[in-house]
C-alpha positions in Angstrom: 72.4 112.2 105.5 72.3 110.3 108.9 75.7 108.5 108.8 76.6 104.9 110.2 77.8 104.6 113.2 81.2 103.6 111.6 82.0 106.5 109.7 80.0 108.4 112.6 83.1 107.4 114.2 85.8 107.6 111.6 84.7 111.6 111.7 85.0 111.9 115.5 87.6 110.2 116.4 89.1 109.0 113.5 92.5 109.1 114.7 91.8 106.5 117.4 89.8 104.0 116.3 90.8 101.2 114.9 89.6 98.4 112.3 89.3 95.2 113.9 88.5 93.7 110.5 92.0 95.1 109.5 94.0 93.4 112.3 92.4 90.0 112.0 93.4 91.0 108.1 97.1 91.8 108.6 97.6 87.7 109.6 101.4 89.0 111.8 101.6 86.0 113.5 100.8 88.0 117.5 98.7 85.4 119.0 100.4 86.0 122.1 100.7 89.5 122.4 98.0 91.3 123.7 95.1 92.5 121.3 96.5 96.2 122.1 99.4 95.4 121.4 98.4 94.1 118.0 96.2 96.5 117.4 98.8 99.2 118.1 101.6 97.7 115.9 98.8 97.2 112.7 97.9 101.1 112.9 101.4 102.0 112.9 101.7 100.4 109.6 98.9 101.2 107.5 99.3 102.4 103.1 95.8 104.8 103.5 94.5 102.8 106.1 94.9 99.4 104.1 97.2 96.8 105.0 99.4 96.2 101.6 102.4 93.7 101.2 105.0 96.8 102.6 103.1 97.0 105.4 102.6 93.6 106.7 106.0 92.9 105.8 106.7 96.2 108.0 104.4 94.6 110.7 106.2 91.0 110.3 110.1 92.9 110.2 108.5 94.8 113.9 107.0 91.2 114.9 110.0 89.7 114.9 112.5 92.5 115.9 110.8 93.4 118.7 109.0 90.5 119.9 111.2 86.9 119.8 109.8 83.9 120.3 109.9 82.3 123.4 112.6 79.1 121.7 114.7 82.8 121.7 115.7 82.3 125.4 118.8 81.7 125.0 119.8 83.6 122.4 118.7 86.3 124.3 120.2 85.8 127.6 123.9 85.4 125.5 123.0 88.6 124.2 122.1 90.1 127.1 125.9 88.7 129.1 127.8 90.1 125.7 126.7 93.4 126.0 125.8 92.9 122.3 122.8 95.3 120.7 119.3 94.1 122.3 116.0 95.5 122.2 113.0 95.1 123.8 109.5 95.8 124.4 108.1 96.0 128.0 104.4 95.6 129.1 102.8 96.9 131.7 99.1 96.5 132.3 97.5 99.1 134.9 94.5 96.8 136.7 
């Protein structure tokens, strides 16, 4: 039996394979986020390899919590100044 390329990739590299179709299907509003970050977010919240409503909600919640829109700049600065709870991500790109 001959395996397709996708089946071989899943068989040998399943834990690190990314299904790009799922990234597009997720539609979590990460246009300003690098693709590898979107892939990580989607892979983190998949349910049995599929995107259901629970997974989609969890992805949106994660994006809204950790990747706020640029127009919230002043609100975030106020939180920092007042010592409120705050978390953020720093993306480091090696070239």
